[in-house]
C-alpha positions as CSV (number, residue, x, y, z in Angstrom):
1,M,0.0,0.0,0.0
2,K,1.5,3.3,-1.1
3,I,1.1,6.0,1.6
4,D,2.3,9.6,1.6
5,P,5.1,10.0,4.2
6,M,3.4,13.0,5.8
7,I,0.1,11.1,6.1
8,A,1.9,8.1,7.4
9,G,3.3,10.3,10.1
10,F,-0.2,11.0,11.5
11,A,-1.7,7.6,10.8
12,D,-2.0,6.9,14.5
13,E,-4.1,10.0,14.9
14,L,-6.4,8.9,12.1
15,T,-7.0,5.7,13.9
16,E,-7.8,7.6,17.1
17,W,-10.3,9.8,15.3
18,R,-11.9,6.9,13.5
19,R,-12.3,4.9,16.7
20,D,-13.7,7.8,18.6
21,I,-16.4,8.3,15.9
22,H,-17.1,4.6,15.9
23,A,-17.6,4.6,19.6
24,H,-20.1,7.5,19.3
25,P,-22.3,6.7,16.3
26,E,-25.3,8.9,15.3
27,L,-28.2,8.2,13.0
28,G,-29.1,10.3,10.0
29,F,-29.7,14.0,10.6
30,E,-28.7,13.4,14.3
31,E,-24.9,13.6,13.6
32,H,-24.5,16.7,15.9
33,R,-21.4,15.4,17.7
34,T,-19.8,14.1,14.5
35,S,-20.5,17.3,12.6
36,A,-19.0,19.4,15.4
37,L,-15.9,17.2,15.5
38,V,-15.5,17.5,11.7
39,A,-16.0,21.2,11.7
40,E,-13.6,21.8,14.6
41,R,-10.8,19.8,12.8
42,L,-11.4,21.5,9.5
43,R,-11.1,24.9,11.1
44,A,-7.9,23.8,12.9
45,F,-6.4,22.7,9.6
46,G,-7.2,26.2,8.1
47,C,-10.2,25.4,6.0
48,E,-13.2,27.7,5.5
49,V,-16.1,25.8,7.1
50,A,-19.8,25.9,6.5
51,T,-22.2,23.9,8.8
52,G,-25.9,23.1,8.7
53,I,-25.9,22.2,5.0
54,G,-28.6,19.6,4.7
55,R,-29.4,20.0,8.4
56,T,-26.2,18.4,9.9
57,G,-23.9,18.4,6.9
58,V,-20.5,20.2,6.8
59,V,-18.4,21.5,4.0
60,G,-14.8,22.5,4.3
61,T,-13.1,24.5,1.5
62,L,-9.5,25.2,0.6
63,R,-8.5,27.8,-2.0
64,V,-5.0,28.0,-3.4
65,G,-3.8,30.2,-6.3
66,N,-6.0,31.6,-9.1
67,N,-7.1,28.6,-11.0
68,P,-10.9,28.7,-11.4
69,K,-11.2,24.9,-11.4
70,A,-12.8,23.2,-8.4
71,I,-13.1,19.6,-7.3
72,A,-15.4,18.2,-4.5
73,L,-14.8,15.1,-2.4
74,R,-17.6,13.6,-0.4
75,A,-17.8,11.3,2.7
76,D,-20.8,10.1,4.7
77,M,-21.1,10.4,8.5
78,D,-24.2,8.5,9.7
79,A,-24.5,5.2,11.4
80,L,-27.1,2.4,11.3
81,P,-30.0,1.6,13.7
82,M,-28.5,-1.8,14.9
83,Q,-26.9,-3.2,18.0
84,E,-23.1,-3.8,17.8
85,V,-21.9,-7.2,19.2
86,N,-18.1,-6.5,19.1
87,D,-16.3,-6.4,22.4
88,F,-13.2,-4.2,21.5
89,G,-12.6,-1.0,23.3
90,H,-14.0,1.3,20.7
91,R,-17.3,-0.5,20.3
92,S,-20.5,1.6,20.1
93,Q,-21.4,3.3,23.4
94,T,-24.9,4.0,22.0
95,P,-27.5,1.3,22.3
96,N,-29.0,0.1,19.0
97,T,-26.8,2.4,17.0
98,M,-23.6,1.3,15.2
99,H,-21.1,2.3,12.5
100,A,-21.7,-0.9,10.6
101,C,-21.1,0.5,7.1
102,G,-17.7,2.2,7.5
103,H,-18.9,5.8,7.4
104,D,-16.6,6.4,10.4
105,G,-13.7,5.4,8.2
106,H,-14.9,7.4,5.2
107,T,-15.2,10.5,7.3
108,T,-11.7,10.0,8.8
109,M,-10.0,9.4,5.4
110,L,-11.4,12.7,4.1
111,L,-10.3,14.5,7.2
112,G,-6.9,13.1,6.7
113,A,-6.8,14.4,3.1
114,A,-8.0,17.8,4.3
115,R,-5.2,18.0,6.9
116,Y,-2.5,17.0,4.4
117,L,-3.7,19.4,1.6
118,A,-4.1,22.3,4.1
119,A,-0.5,21.8,5.2
120,T,1.1,21.3,1.8
121,R,-1.1,23.4,-0.5
122,N,0.5,21.7,-3.5
123,F,-2.3,22.5,-5.8
124,D,-3.9,25.4,-7.7
125,G,-7.6,25.8,-7.4
126,T,-10.4,25.0,-5.0
127,V,-11.3,21.8,-3.2
128,H,-14.5,21.3,-1.3
129,F,-14.7,18.5,1.4
130,I,-18.3,17.5,1.7
131,F,-19.3,15.6,4.9
132,Q,-22.8,14.3,4.2
133,P,-25.4,13.3,6.8
134,A,-28.1,10.7,6.5
135,E,-26.9,8.5,3.7
136,E,-28.6,5.4,5.1
137,G,-32.0,5.9,3.4
138,R,-32.8,9.2,4.9
139,G,-32.1,11.5,2.0
140,G,-29.0,13.4,3.2
141,A,-27.6,14.0,-0.3
142,E,-30.9,15.4,-1.5
143,A,-31.1,17.6,1.6
144,M,-27.7,19.1,1.0
145,I,-28.5,19.7,-2.7
146,A,-31.8,21.3,-1.8
147,D,-29.8,23.6,0.6
148,G,-27.8,24.8,-2.4
149,L,-24.7,22.6,-2.0
150,F,-23.5,23.1,-5.6
151,E,-24.6,26.8,-5.8
152,Q,-22.7,27.7,-2.6
153,F,-19.8,25.4,-3.4
154,P,-19.5,25.2,-7.2
155,C,-17.3,22.5,-8.6
156,D,-16.4,20.9,-11.9
157,S,-16.6,17.3,-10.6
158,V,-17.5,15.3,-7.5
159,F,-16.1,12.0,-6.2
160,G,-17.1,9.7,-3.4
161,M,-15.6,6.5,-1.9
162,H,-16.8,3.5,0.0
163,N,-15.1,0.5,1.5
164,F,-15.8,-3.1,0.3
165,H,-15.1,-6.3,2.2
166,T,-14.1,-8.5,-0.8
167,G,-11.2,-6.3,-1.9
168,E,-7.5,-6.4,-0.9
169,A,-6.8,-3.9,1.8
170,G,-6.2,-0.5,0.2
171,H,-6.9,-1.6,-3.4
172,V,-9.4,0.5,-5.4
173,M,-12.2,-0.5,-7.7
174,V,-14.1,1.7,-10.1
175,R,-16.2,1.3,-13.3
176,P,-17.8,3.6,-15.8
177,G,-21.6,3.8,-16.2
178,P,-24.1,2.0,-13.9
179,T,-22.2,1.1,-10.7
180,M,-24.8,0.7,-7.9
181,S,-28.5,0.1,-8.1
182,G,-31.3,2.6,-7.5
183,G,-33.7,1.3,-5.0
184,G,-37.0,1.7,-3.2
185,V,-39.2,0.3,-0.4
186,F,-42.7,-1.0,-0.2
187,D,-45.4,-1.4,2.5
188,I,-48.4,-3.5,1.5
189,E,-51.3,-3.6,3.9
190,I,-53.6,-6.5,3.1
191,T,-57.1,-6.5,4.5
192,G,-59.2,-9.6,4.9
193,R,-61.9,-10.5,7.4
194,G,-61.0,-12.0,10.7
195,A,-62.4,-15.4,11.9
196,H,-61.8,-18.3,14.2
197,G,-58.8,-20.3,13.2
198,A,-61.0,-23.4,13.2
199,L,-63.5,-21.8,10.9
200,P,-61.5,-20.2,8.1
201,E,-64.4,-20.5,5.7
202,T,-66.2,-17.7,7.6
203,G,-63.5,-15.2,7.0
204,V,-61.0,-14.0,4.4
205,D,-57.5,-14.9,5.4
206,P,-55.0,-12.1,4.9
207,V,-52.1,-14.4,5.9
208,L,-52.9,-16.7,3.0
209,I,-53.2,-13.6,0.7
210,A,-49.8,-12.3,1.9
211,A,-48.2,-15.7,1.2
212,H,-49.5,-15.6,-2.4
213,V,-48.4,-12.0,-2.9
214,V,-44.9,-12.9,-1.8
215,T,-44.7,-15.8,-4.2
216,A,-46.2,-13.7,-7.0
217,L,-43.7,-10.9,-6.5
218,Q,-40.8,-13.4,-7.1
219,S,-42.1,-13.8,-10.7
220,V,-41.5,-10.1,-11.5
221,V,-37.7,-10.2,-12.1
222,A,-37.9,-13.6,-13.8
223,R,-40.8,-12.7,-16.1
224,N,-41.0,-8.9,-16.4
225,V,-37.4,-7.9,-16.5
226,S,-35.0,-8.6,-19.4
227,A,-32.3,-11.1,-18.6
228,L,-29.8,-8.4,-19.6
229,D,-31.0,-6.1,-16.8
230,A,-30.1,-6.6,-13.1
231,A,-33.0,-6.3,-10.7
232,V,-34.1,-7.7,-7.3
233,I,-37.3,-7.7,-5.2
234,S,-37.0,-8.9,-1.6
235,V,-39.9,-9.2,0.9
236,T,-38.1,-8.7,4.2
237,Q,-41.0,-8.4,6.7
238,I,-44.3,-10.1,7.3
239,H,-46.5,-9.0,10.2
240,A,-49.9,-10.6,11.0
241,G,-51.9,-11.8,14.0
242,D,-51.4,-12.2,17.7
243,A,-53.0,-15.6,18.6
244,Y,-52.7,-19.2,17.5
245,N,-56.4,-19.6,16.9
246,V,-57.4,-16.3,15.4
247,I,-57.3,-15.4,11.7
248,P,-56.5,-11.7,11.8
249,D,-58.1,-8.9,9.8
250,T,-54.9,-7.6,8.3
251,A,-51.4,-8.5,7.3
252,V,-48.5,-6.3,6.3
253,L,-45.6,-7.0,3.9
254,R,-42.5,-4.8,3.7
255,G,-39.5,-5.0,1.6
256,T,-37.1,-3.5,-1.0
257,F,-36.5,-3.5,-4.7
258,R,-33.4,-2.5,-6.7
259,A,-32.4,-2.0,-10.3
260,L,-29.6,-0.4,-12.4
261,R,-31.9,1.6,-14.7
262,M,-34.7,4.0,-13.8
263,E,-37.0,2.4,-16.4
264,V,-36.6,-0.9,-14.7
265,L,-37.2,0.7,-11.2
266,E,-40.4,2.3,-12.5
267,A,-41.5,-1.1,-13.9
268,L,-40.8,-2.9,-10.6
269,K,-42.9,-0.3,-8.8
270,T,-45.8,-0.7,-11.1
271,R,-45.7,-4.5,-10.9
272,I,-45.6,-4.5,-7.1
273,E,-48.6,-2.3,-7.0
274,T,-50.6,-4.2,-9.6
275,I,-49.8,-7.7,-8.3
276,S,-50.5,-7.0,-4.7
277,R,-53.9,-5.5,-5.5
278,D,-55.0,-8.2,-8.0
279,V,-53.9,-11.1,-5.9
280,A,-55.7,-9.7,-2.9
281,S,-58.8,-9.2,-4.9
282,A,-58.7,-12.7,-6.3
283,F,-58.9,-14.1,-2.8
284,G,-61.7,-11.7,-1.7
285,G,-59.5,-9.2,0.1
286,K,-57.9,-5.9,-0.5
287,A,-54.4,-4.6,-0.8
288,D,-53.1,-1.0,-0.2
289,P,-49.6,-0.9,-1.6
290,K,-47.4,2.1,-0.8
291,V,-44.3,1.8,-3.1
292,L,-41.6,4.5,-3.1
293,I,-38.4,4.9,-5.2
294,K,-36.0,6.4,-2.8
295,V,-32.6,6.3,-4.5
296,I,-31.6,6.6,-8.2
297,P,-28.8,4.4,-9.6
298,V,-25.2,5.5,-9.3
299,I,-24.0,6.3,-12.8
300,N,-20.3,7.1,-13.1
301,D,-19.3,9.5,-15.8
302,T,-17.2,7.7,-18.4
303,A,-14.5,10.4,-18.8
304,E,-14.2,11.1,-15.1
305,T,-14.0,7.4,-14.3
306,A,-11.1,6.9,-16.8
307,W,-9.4,9.9,-15.3
308,V,-9.8,8.8,-11.7
309,A,-8.7,5.3,-12.5
310,G,-5.5,6.6,-14.1
311,A,-4.8,9.0,-11.3
312,A,-5.5,6.3,-8.7
313,A,-3.1,3.9,-10.5
314,E,-0.4,6.6,-10.5
315,A,-0.9,7.2,-6.8
316,L,-1.3,3.7,-5.5
317,G,0.3,1.5,-8.3
318,A,-1.4,-0.1,-11.3
319,D,-1.7,-3.4,-9.5
320,A,-3.8,-1.8,-6.8
321,V,-6.5,-0.4,-9.1
322,R,-9.3,-2.0,-11.2
323,D,-11.0,0.1,-13.8
324,D,-13.6,-2.7,-14.6
325,G,-15.0,-3.0,-11.1
326,D,-18.0,-5.1,-10.1
327,I,-21.6,-3.8,-10.2
328,V,-23.0,-3.6,-6.7
329,M,-26.7,-4.1,-6.2
330,A,-26.8,-2.1,-3.0
331,S,-27.8,1.6,-3.2
332,E,-26.0,4.8,-2.4
333,D,-27.5,8.3,-2.4
334,F,-24.3,9.8,-3.7
335,A,-26.2,9.0,-6.9
336,F,-28.0,12.3,-6.5
337,M,-24.7,14.3,-6.5
338,L,-23.6,12.5,-9.6
339,A,-26.9,13.5,-11.2
340,E,-25.9,17.1,-10.6
341,K,-22.2,17.0,-11.4
342,P,-19.9,14.6,-13.4
343,G,-17.8,12.4,-11.3
344,A,-17.4,8.9,-10.0
345,F,-17.9,6.6,-7.0
346,L,-14.9,4.5,-6.0
347,F,-14.5,1.4,-3.7
348,I,-11.5,0.8,-1.5
349,G,-10.8,-2.7,-0.2
350,N,-11.3,-3.2,3.6
351,G,-9.3,-6.5,3.3
352,R,-10.4,-9.9,2.0
353,G,-12.1,-11.9,4.7
354,S,-13.3,-8.9,6.6
355,V,-16.8,-8.9,7.9
356,P,-19.4,-7.5,5.4
357,V,-21.0,-4.1,6.0
358,H,-24.4,-4.0,7.8
359,N,-23.2,-6.9,10.0
360,P,-23.2,-6.5,13.9
361,R,-19.5,-7.6,14.0
362,Y,-18.3,-5.2,11.3
363,D,-15.4,-2.8,11.9
364,F,-13.5,-0.6,9.5
365,N,-9.9,-1.5,8.8
366,D,-7.7,1.2,10.3
367,E,-4.7,0.2,8.0
368,I,-6.5,1.7,5.0
369,L,-7.2,5.1,6.5
370,P,-3.8,6.6,5.4
371,V,-4.3,4.9,2.0
372,G,-7.6,6.6,1.4
373,A,-6.3,9.9,2.7
374,T,-3.3,9.6,0.3
375,L,-5.6,8.7,-2.7
376,W,-7.9,11.7,-2.0
377,S,-4.9,14.0,-1.7
378,R,-3.3,12.8,-4.9
379,L,-6.5,13.2,-6.9
380,V,-6.7,16.8,-5.8
381,E,-3.0,17.4,-6.6
382,T,-3.5,15.8,-10.0
383,R,-6.7,17.5,-11.0
384,L,-5.6,20.9,-9.7
385,K,-1.9,20.6,-10.7
386,K,0.2,23.7,-10.3
387,A,1.5,25.1,-13.6
388,G,5.2,24.5,-14.2
């Protein structure tokens, strides 16, 4: 792993920062402690700092020279609503809240880059460090954009980075075009007619209807989506009844759907609505589906992807960079920033065999913190290279 000597010199501090954030996780739009910590450090480095962008978002800015070009780098700050089961010293101190997706590491890597760039100023232009709240399904990117993110902090391109557990530690993966899926959620309330469990013929069983809806939804990807398109529908919750011998009045299904193209997402939405209503009606019941597309697909700009892959290879070594990375069917609201500005979303390996994200035993690999900080720094120095 290639690490800048100056960044290597404060790698231990990066670990301390990351573990402190990990121990004090905050959910989306509640990142008050984390935002304050980020803002305080950015000011100490010498950055201009703006807070309250998208409620709890923070933007730090460095301006050097007269070059009008500007680049933006983004990290996410929020945690997940889940209980950590690790027993190390920096485990979460907040019940049912955990940094299980590595946002503590993403924030720290970008802070490390800001510290280095503020100290060296070996570039000509403007760099904006975007620390985004509420990435985990709560609309943080949209909130920052709605608050005038790119009007207040204009840039020519924007880049984001996420860890992945199947990659070699510190290795980078990126790809042009569709990179991560767009996604949505659904709540389907099914209404039947309650009855005694021994006399099902006197009622309309919503549990039976729910079971048939679940089965029917599994036909959508197989029979309504081209084999050349990636898509998934997952029913993740079924709620109905309270007693062994009572057929309830209602049942509720909840779940998620994903696709790499907006046309497919819209088609999935329509089929979920139609199937749930029609299946319920066929059994004598009624379904009220609420289906919402929450995140658009991550689409990397082709030219920016080629540039960032080349710059990353120069910074970290060609053997540490893939420019034909895998498609990831998870979603990421950085997609909304890419819909506003050209750029790319990269992945950095957390180390093969590491625990996957969204797992209660997950932890970010501190060894890659200085690698990520080095990569961010080199991207800025390359894009905003000083003349001569």
